[in-house]
N, C-alpha and C positions, 0 to 999 in steps of 0.2 A: 684513627689517630695521630698522624705524624697534621693530617692537614688542621688536625684542632692545635694541635701544640706549633706549631708555625703562624696562627692566625696568634696565639697569644703573645711569646716571640716579639709581631709586629706591634700589638696595640703595646706592651713594655718598652718599645724604642724610642729615643730618644727626638722632642721634636723637632724643628729647626729654628738655626742657629740664632736667628733676629728676632723671634716672634716675643722672648720675654725680653727685650733687653727696653723697652717704650714700657714695660707695667710698672719699672719700682719707680719711675717719675712722676706717671702718671697717678701713683697713689702717692703720692708724697702732697698734689694740686688741693685738696679738699682740704687738707690740715692749713697749707700756709694761705688760703684763700680766710676760712675759721679765725686765722692769727689778725689777716688783714682789718678783715669788720668787726675784733676785739678789740683791736686799737682803735680806730675812728670809734668806734659806740659808748667806747667804756676805758680805757685807759688815758686817751687825748684829750678829753672832757675834763675829766676828775687830775690831770693833769692840769688844763688852766684854770680852773677855779682855785688847787688848791693856788696857785701863782698868783690868782688875785686878792682870794683868800690873806698870803702874807703880807701885800699893797697893802692892802686894806691896813693892817696890824701894825704898818712901818708909818702909815701917815696917820695914824690917831694924837691926837693932842687933843691939848685939857680944853673943859667945857664940853669935849662931842659929850652925848648921849647915847652909853650905850649897852647892849645885854649880854650877861656870860653864855656858859653854855649850861650852865644850871640853872638858866631864868633866873636871873639876881638883875636889876633894872635900876641905872643908874649915870651916875654924869661922871664921866673924870675930873677928880679933882687934882692928880700928879701921876705923874709917868717918871720912872727907872726903864732898863735897862731891857729889863725881863719882868718887875712889877711895875700892875698898876692901880691907880686909891682911885677908890668908887667912891662918893656920897648917895648913898642909898636913902637918905632921910637928913632932915635937917642936922646939922650934927652927927648925925653917925657914917663915919668913913669904916670902910673893909680894903684891905690890901689881896689883889688876886693875881693871879695870873696873865701878863699880855697873853698869854695862846687862851687864855681862853676864853676873852674875849671872841664872842662870835658873829656882831656885829652892829647897824648902829640901831639904833630907838631912838621911831620918829613918833609913836605915840605915848610914849613916858612921861610925865610930872615932873617939871622940873622939881627936882630936892629943896630949892631956895621959896619958890613960885606955894607950896604949901602951907596950905592953918592950919595949925595944928588946934586939935577938935578940945 
């Protein structure tokens, strides 16, 4: 009976001192690796795209053909600090927020070139 209790006592004894210290740092390596992958695949390209879009908004000028985030195509007829005036049809102008301009419109017909029906 004592042999059984002694075997149990050895099984419950603490392990070697140096065996558990490397496991703590090794557990964080996959987490750090995932963060690095997310940074280069998701975060960094999004920051680059946002920077390019901000530069595009800063470079807007009169007579540029643009499209808004709502899908409205038009020609810029006036620019203020945060407001852009678009001509979407002959003598039809709307004001939109500068941040609502999503890109250049190469395929839109210029409002002054359209012929009335």
